[in-house]
N, C-alpha and C positions, 0 to 999 in steps of 0.2 A: 441566425438559426436560434431556435427556441431551446433553453436549457432548463432542466428540472433539477433542483437541489433536494436531496433526501437527507435532512439533518441540517439544522441551521444553528449550529454553535459557532464557536470562533472560527473553526475552519470554514464552515458555510458561509459566514459573512465575508470572509476573505475572498472565497470563490465568487461570490456575487459582485465583490467590488473589482475584481480582476477579469471577470467574464468578457467584457467588450472588447479587451485586448485581443481576444482569440476569437471575435466574430459571434460571440453569443449574447442573447438577451435572456436573463433569468425571467421566465415566465410562470413558473410553478415552485413553490417551495412548500415542502411537506415536513412537519416536525411533530413534537409531542403534543402541540396545541390544536392540530388539525387532522393528525394521523395516528392517534394513540392506539388504535385497533386496526391499522391498515385501511381504514375506510377511504383514504385518499387515492388509492390505486384503482382508478376508474379509466375506462376507455376514453371518456370524455375529457378527462383531466389531461391524459397524455396524447390527445389526438394529434396535435402538431409539434410534439417534442422532438427534436433531433438528437437529443442525448441526455442522460441522466448521471448525475455524479452523487454517490453514496458515501456520506462520512456520518456514521451513527455510533452505535455501540455494539460489542459482540453479542448480547443477547437478542438483538433484533435484526441484525444484519442479514443472515441468510434468509429469513423470512421475506425482508424487503426485496432482496435479490431475485428470490423465486417469482414474487409478484411482478416485479419488472420484466423478467424473461417472459413470463405468461402474456404480458402486454406487448412484447416483441419491441422493447425500448433498448436501444444501445446504451450500455451502462459501464461506468467506471466506479469500481470500489476501492476506497482506501482504508476501510475499516479493518482493524486486525483483531485476532483472538477468536474468529470463527471458522477457521480453515478445516475444522474437523468435518464440516459440511460442504467442503469445496466440490468434491466429486459430483455431488447431488445437485449443486448450483450450476456447474459447468454442463452437466447433462441437460438441465432445463434450458439453458441458452442455446444448447446446440439443437435440441429438438425444436426450438421456436425460431432457428436460422437467424440468430440475432447476435451482434457483437458484444463481447464482454472483455474488460481488462481489470485485472486485480493486481495488487501489490501490497506488501507491508509497508513500502515506503515509495512515494511517487517523486522524491527529490532526484534530479537528474545527477546532482553531485554524489548523492548517496549510491547510485546505481554504478556509476564510474568507480567509487570506493570499493563496491561489492566486487568488482572484477580484479582490483588490486589484491584484495583479501584472498580470492580464489588462486590468483597465481602464487602469492606468497605461501599459501597452505601447500600448494603443489610442490613448491621448492623445499619446504621444510618436512615433507613427508617422510623422506628418507634419511632425515637428520635426527637420529634417536636422542641426541643430547638436548634438544629443545623441546621444552613444555609450552603449553599454549593457555591463553585465557581470553574470555570474551566479556565485556562489561559495558553496561549502559546506564544512563540516568536520564530521566524525564520529569515533567512537571507532576505534582501531587494528584492530579485530576485523572492522570491516565489510568485507565482501568486494568489492562493487562501488564503482567510483570513475570518473566522478561519479556521485552517488546517482541512483537513478531518480526521486526527487522533483524534484532539480535539472533533470534532462533534461525531465521533464514540464513544469516552469515555463518553460524556455526554448521548448519545443514550442508552449506555449499562447501565448507572447509572439509567435511568428511566425504563428499562426493568428488572432492579433488585429490583424494588419496590420504589426507591426514586423519589416521585411524585412532591416534592416541587421545587420551582423556583431553578435554578442553573444560576448563574451569569457568562456569558461568555465573554471573552475578549481576544484580541491577539495584537501583536506588530510585526512590521517588520523592522530590522535594521542590517546593517553590513553584516556579513558572518556567522551569528550563524547557525550551523547544525539544532538545534531543541531542544526546552525545553518545556515540558508539565507538567502541575501543577494541581492537584485536592485538594482541601481544604475543610474542615469541621470546622465550628466555632460556639461557644456558649459563653455565659457569663463566663463559667468556664474554657475553654480551646480551643486550636486550634490543628487540626490535618491536616498535609500536606503531600501529596504523590507527589513526583516529579521524573520524568524521564528526563535526560539530555544526549543528543547524543554528543560525543566528535567529531565525523566525519561521513561522508556518508557511511563509510565501513560497519557499522552494517547493513544498508538498503541493500546494495549490496549484502553481504554474505547471508542474508535471502532470497533475491530474486534468487541468483544463486542455493541455497539449494532447493527452490521450483521448479525451472526449471529442476534441476537433477530428482527430484522426479517425475514430468511429463514425462521427457524422458524415465523413467523406464518403462512406459506403462500405468500409471494411467490415467482415463478418469473422466469426469464430471466436474462440476463448484464448486469450493471450495473457502472459505475465507481462508487466510493463517493460521489463528489460528486453524481452523478445522483439517488441515493437520499436523501443527506442534505439536499439543496436541493429534492427532488421536481421535478426537470427533466423 
């Protein structure tokens, strides 16, 4: 299967390296060098593409995704910080009857961690003695802070019934792939849940897994966890 990579930074290069393990050959790469104004989004370029994976930056992601939808290319997006345009992008994929999977974090471990956080928040919702915090740290090159993953975790906590204030903080330093922590504290004890990524490989493998799922013929717009856990 032919794969298109939109963005070719550290994540793009890792996706390229791992793609054969998931049945893909990278046959198209679009980045700042050949797609600065979106000129690479042509029918001829995407004629034989089975799926595209988009890892770019928040300022260009939504425009990239709309163009991919208009070309009816099944697409996975791991870019964060653009979700203010999510409804518009999803509507475009639906209009073109094309599959789309998005997530602030494609790590399978993180998605399991997210479920643990949801359950903990649900159980602590009725325990007024416990206050909560949410913290993350990433490499200094990451554009958005707090991370999209942390914001999603906090939103999930609230949707689980935890309505009290959650203190949110973030740091940017060095080359850290990503650590997310959710904690609950009272005068009696502290409960800490933490996910630490050792490298970007977990994100890349999850995105390739999602791309293979789309390339097999699945349609519609999905968050990664919905597909991963078959919700």
